[in-house]
C-alpha positions as CSV (number, residue, x, y, z in Angstrom):
1,X,-1.4,4.4,-23.0
2,X,-3.1,2.1,-20.4
3,X,-4.1,-0.6,-22.9
4,X,-0.7,-0.5,-24.6
5,X,1.1,-0.9,-21.3
6,X,-1.2,-3.7,-20.2
7,X,-0.4,-5.5,-23.5
8,X,3.3,-5.0,-23.1
9,X,3.2,-6.4,-19.6
10,X,1.1,-9.4,-20.7
11,X,3.8,-10.2,-23.3
12,X,6.6,-10.3,-20.8
13,X,5.0,-11.9,-17.8
14,X,3.0,-15.1,-18.0
15,X,2.2,-18.0,-15.7
16,X,4.9,-20.3,-17.2
17,X,7.5,-17.6,-16.5
18,X,6.4,-17.2,-12.9
19,X,6.6,-20.9,-12.4
20,X,10.1,-20.8,-13.9
21,X,11.1,-18.1,-11.4
22,X,9.7,-20.2,-8.6
23,X,11.4,-23.5,-9.7
24,X,14.3,-23.4,-7.2
25,X,11.6,-23.3,-4.4
26,X,9.2,-26.0,-5.7
27,X,9.5,-29.5,-4.2
28,X,6.4,-30.9,-6.0
29,X,4.1,-29.7,-8.7
30,X,0.9,-31.6,-9.3
31,X,-2.3,-31.1,-11.3
32,X,-5.2,-30.1,-9.0
33,X,-7.1,-33.3,-9.8
34,X,-4.2,-35.5,-8.7
35,X,-5.2,-37.6,-5.6
36,X,-2.2,-36.4,-3.6
37,X,-2.9,-32.8,-4.6
38,X,-6.5,-33.2,-3.4
39,X,-5.2,-34.4,-0.1
40,X,-2.9,-31.4,0.3
41,X,-5.8,-29.1,-0.6
42,X,-8.1,-30.7,2.1
43,X,-5.3,-30.2,4.6
44,X,-4.9,-26.6,3.5
45,X,-8.7,-26.0,3.8
46,X,-8.9,-27.6,7.2
47,X,-5.9,-25.5,8.4
48,X,-7.6,-22.2,7.2
49,X,-10.8,-23.1,9.0
50,X,-8.9,-23.9,12.2
51,X,-7.2,-20.5,12.0
52,X,-10.5,-18.7,11.3
53,X,-12.0,-20.1,14.4
54,X,-8.9,-19.2,16.5
55,X,-9.0,-15.6,15.0
56,X,-12.6,-15.2,15.8
57,X,-12.0,-16.3,19.3
58,X,-9.3,-13.7,19.8
59,X,-11.3,-11.0,18.2
60,X,-14.4,-11.5,20.3
61,X,-13.4,-13.4,23.4
62,X,-10.2,-11.5,23.9
63,X,-11.4,-8.2,22.4
64,X,-8.5,-8.1,19.8
65,X,-9.3,-5.8,16.9
66,X,-6.1,-5.8,14.9
67,X,-2.8,-4.0,15.5
68,X,-2.5,-0.3,15.8
69,X,0.1,1.7,13.9
70,X,2.2,1.9,17.1
71,X,1.9,-1.8,17.7
72,X,3.0,-2.5,14.2
73,X,6.1,-0.4,14.7
74,X,7.0,-2.1,18.0
75,X,6.5,-5.5,16.3
76,X,8.9,-4.7,13.5
77,X,11.5,-2.9,15.6
78,X,11.7,-6.0,17.7
79,X,11.9,-8.4,14.7
80,X,14.5,-6.4,12.8
81,X,16.7,-6.0,15.9
82,X,17.1,-9.8,15.8
83,X,17.7,-10.1,12.1
84,X,21.0,-11.2,10.5
85,X,21.2,-8.9,7.5
86,X,23.6,-11.3,5.8
87,X,21.3,-14.3,6.1
88,X,20.2,-14.5,2.5
89,X,16.7,-13.3,2.0
90,X,15.9,-15.2,-1.2
91,X,17.8,-18.4,-0.3
92,X,15.6,-21.4,-0.9
93,X,15.0,-22.9,2.6
94,X,12.3,-24.0,5.1
95,X,9.7,-26.6,5.1
96,X,7.6,-26.6,1.9
97,X,3.9,-25.8,2.3
98,X,0.9,-26.0,0.0
99,X,0.4,-23.3,-2.6
100,X,-2.1,-23.3,-5.5
101,X,-1.5,-21.7,-8.9
102,X,-2.9,-22.1,-12.4
103,X,-4.9,-25.3,-11.6
104,X,-1.7,-26.8,-10.0
105,X,-0.9,-27.6,-6.4
106,X,2.7,-26.8,-5.4
107,X,4.7,-27.8,-2.4
108,X,6.9,-24.8,-2.2
109,X,9.2,-22.8,0.1
110,X,7.9,-19.4,0.9
111,X,10.8,-17.1,0.0
112,X,10.1,-17.8,-3.7
113,X,6.9,-15.8,-3.6
114,X,8.8,-12.6,-2.7
115,X,11.3,-13.2,-5.4
116,X,8.5,-13.6,-7.9
117,X,7.1,-10.2,-6.7
118,X,10.6,-8.6,-7.2
119,X,11.0,-10.2,-10.7
120,X,7.6,-8.9,-11.8
121,X,8.4,-5.4,-10.6
122,X,11.7,-5.6,-12.4
123,X,10.0,-6.6,-15.7
124,X,7.5,-3.8,-15.3
125,X,10.3,-1.2,-14.7
126,X,11.9,-2.3,-17.9
127,X,8.7,-1.5,-19.8
128,X,8.0,1.9,-18.2
129,X,11.6,3.1,-17.9
130,X,11.5,5.2,-14.7
131,X,14.3,7.5,-13.6
132,X,13.4,7.3,-9.9
133,X,11.9,4.5,-7.9
134,X,10.8,4.3,-4.2
135,X,10.2,1.1,-2.1
136,X,7.4,1.6,0.4
137,X,8.0,-0.4,3.6
138,X,11.3,-1.7,2.4
139,X,12.2,-3.9,5.4
140,X,15.9,-4.6,5.3
141,X,16.0,-3.8,1.6
142,X,15.7,-7.1,-0.1
143,X,13.6,-6.1,-3.0
144,X,15.2,-2.7,-3.4
145,X,18.6,-4.3,-3.5
146,X,17.5,-6.8,-6.1
147,X,15.9,-4.1,-8.3
148,X,18.9,-1.8,-7.8
149,X,21.2,-4.6,-9.0
150,X,19.2,-5.5,-12.1
151,X,17.7,-2.2,-13.2
152,X,20.6,0.2,-13.6
153,X,18.6,3.2,-15.1
154,X,17.0,4.7,-11.9
155,X,17.9,6.2,-8.6
156,X,16.5,4.0,-5.9
157,X,15.0,5.2,-2.6
158,X,13.5,3.0,0.1
159,X,11.9,3.7,3.5
160,X,10.5,1.8,6.4
161,X,8.7,2.6,9.6
162,X,11.3,0.7,11.6
163,X,14.6,2.3,12.5
164,X,16.1,-1.1,12.9
165,X,14.9,-2.1,9.5
166,X,16.8,0.8,7.9
167,X,19.9,0.0,10.0
168,X,19.8,-3.6,8.8
169,X,19.2,-2.4,5.2
170,X,22.4,-0.3,5.3
171,X,24.3,-3.2,7.0
172,X,23.2,-5.5,4.2
173,X,25.0,-3.3,1.7
174,X,28.3,-4.6,3.1
175,X,27.1,-8.2,2.6
176,X,26.3,-7.6,-1.1
177,X,25.2,-10.8,-2.9
178,X,25.2,-12.8,0.4
179,X,22.4,-10.6,1.8
180,X,20.2,-11.4,-1.2
181,X,21.0,-15.1,-1.3
182,X,19.6,-15.5,-4.8
183,X,19.2,-19.0,-6.3
184,X,22.1,-20.2,-8.4
185,X,20.2,-19.5,-11.6
186,X,21.0,-15.8,-11.1
187,X,24.8,-16.3,-11.1
188,X,27.0,-13.8,-9.3
189,X,26.5,-10.1,-8.9
190,X,29.2,-8.0,-10.6
191,X,31.0,-5.0,-9.2
192,X,28.7,-2.5,-10.9
193,X,25.6,-4.2,-9.5
194,X,27.1,-4.1,-6.0
195,X,27.9,-0.4,-6.4
196,X,24.3,0.2,-7.4
197,X,23.1,-1.6,-4.3
198,X,25.4,0.6,-2.2
199,X,23.9,3.7,-3.8
200,X,20.4,3.0,-2.6
201,X,19.1,5.8,-0.3
202,X,17.4,4.2,2.7
203,X,15.5,6.4,5.1
204,X,13.2,6.0,8.1
205,X,9.6,7.3,7.8
206,X,6.0,6.4,8.3
207,X,4.2,6.1,4.9
208,X,1.4,8.2,6.4
209,X,3.7,11.2,6.7
210,X,6.2,11.8,3.9
211,X,6.2,15.6,4.4
212,X,10.0,15.6,3.9
213,X,9.5,14.4,0.3
214,X,8.5,16.7,-2.5
215,X,5.4,16.3,-4.6
216,X,5.9,14.0,-7.7
217,X,9.3,13.0,-6.3
218,X,9.3,9.5,-7.8
219,X,8.4,8.2,-11.2
220,X,7.4,4.8,-9.6
221,X,6.6,3.6,-6.1
222,X,6.1,0.0,-5.2
223,X,5.2,-2.1,-2.2
224,X,5.7,-5.8,-1.4
225,X,3.4,-7.0,1.4
226,X,3.7,-3.7,3.3
227,X,0.3,-1.9,2.8
228,X,-1.2,-5.0,4.4
229,X,0.4,-3.8,7.7
230,X,-1.1,-0.3,7.4
231,X,-4.8,-1.0,7.7
232,X,-5.6,1.6,10.4
233,X,-3.8,4.4,8.5
234,X,-4.3,3.3,4.9
235,X,-6.3,6.4,3.7
236,X,-3.5,8.7,4.9
237,X,-0.9,6.4,3.4
238,X,-2.5,6.3,0.0
239,X,-2.9,10.1,0.0
240,X,0.8,10.6,0.7
241,X,1.9,7.9,-1.8
242,X,-0.3,9.5,-4.5
243,X,1.2,12.9,-3.7
244,X,4.9,11.8,-4.1
245,X,4.3,9.7,-7.2
246,X,4.5,11.0,-10.7
247,X,3.6,8.1,-13.0
248,X,3.0,4.6,-11.7
249,X,2.5,2.5,-8.6
250,X,3.1,-1.3,-8.3
251,X,1.4,-2.9,-5.3
252,X,2.0,-6.5,-4.3
253,X,-0.7,-7.0,-1.7
254,X,-3.6,-9.4,-0.8
255,X,-6.2,-7.6,-2.8
256,X,-9.8,-8.8,-2.4
257,X,-10.2,-9.9,-6.0
258,X,-7.3,-12.4,-5.7
259,X,-8.9,-14.3,-2.8
260,X,-11.6,-16.9,-2.7
261,X,-14.5,-16.6,-0.2
262,X,-12.7,-18.9,2.3
263,X,-9.6,-16.8,2.1
264,X,-11.7,-13.6,2.4
265,X,-13.2,-15.0,5.6
266,X,-9.7,-15.6,6.9
267,X,-8.7,-12.1,6.2
268,X,-11.8,-10.8,7.8
269,X,-11.2,-13.0,10.9
270,X,-7.8,-11.4,11.2
271,X,-9.2,-7.9,10.7
272,X,-6.5,-7.7,8.0
273,X,-6.1,-6.1,4.6
274,X,-9.5,-6.2,2.7
275,X,-9.2,-3.6,0.0
276,X,-10.1,-4.0,-3.6
277,X,-9.3,-2.3,-6.9
278,X,-12.2,0.2,-6.6
279,X,-10.8,1.4,-3.2
280,X,-7.4,2.0,-4.8
281,X,-8.8,3.9,-7.7
282,X,-10.8,6.0,-5.3
283,X,-7.5,7.1,-3.9
284,X,-6.0,8.0,-7.3
285,X,-4.5,4.7,-8.4
286,X,-6.1,3.5,-11.6
287,X,-5.7,-0.2,-12.5
288,X,-3.6,-0.9,-15.6
289,X,-3.4,-4.6,-15.1
290,X,-3.3,-7.2,-12.3
291,X,-1.1,-10.3,-12.1
292,X,-2.0,-13.3,-10.0
293,X,0.5,-15.0,-7.8
294,X,0.6,-18.5,-6.2
295,X,-1.9,-18.6,-3.3
296,X,-0.3,-19.0,0.1
297,X,-1.7,-21.6,2.6
298,X,-3.9,-18.8,4.1
299,X,-4.5,-16.1,1.5
300,X,-3.4,-14.7,-1.9
301,X,-1.3,-11.8,-3.0
302,X,-1.6,-10.2,-6.4
303,X,0.3,-7.5,-8.2
304,X,-1.6,-4.3,-9.1
305,X,0.1,-2.1,-11.7
306,X,-1.6,1.3,-11.5
307,X,-1.2,4.7,-13.1
308,X,-1.6,7.9,-11.2
309,X,-4.8,9.9,-11.9
């Protein structure tokens, strides 16, 4: 089954299609050997090195060792309390920054990366046909709302550590398409899609304690840049996620394999997410396939599709 699923995913997700998804966010796309692209890459490298030295200073001079679980919760409670749930999560905006992808250098707005994650998850769901899906660390529900709108065959659940995030996720239901702010290429959401968004079950929980959830409750779980915030409790989190998941997991995280040595040093300097595929398999998530994404100015995410073992 694993080889067959990997082949099916490879047939529906390729680098050209990812670039097409990102096109509303791309201001410039140059070959890596173009003189202007080389200039942007030098600036990006110098920026990473500067951040590494600053992070090392904080770690050792100021005795900072990364945020605890409690500190992460306070951080996000504060951020989500200020959020306008109708602001349009996927709306192309902001100053373009340097990304690298497929031997190209992109000047791109950042929200596109999250839309690419959501689109990849959507296409994987269409292959594996789950009846139940759960969003791990859902924030104010941007990816779960997108998937609920475009994948009509599953019951969607989503949870977050932050009470304010869940409050904003439920508020965003009333904004409908405005909350998503999808590029014009997606057109308008219809009434059925808005109803499916409204049916999403949002609940507050820590991923390290899902005791209110039954074993094998969800066919598929997924995360989009949320495990990276759980470093101090990750073994407990993965144990719980494995328990509640029946078939597959999709993790969009900064896995070690996706990052170059310089980016790995940056992650180390931040005492940030540094897990690899072997670590995930040790916790019961066997790699089916991995999909590379454009590399941010500081580090790279990739999408891990895994089966439960």
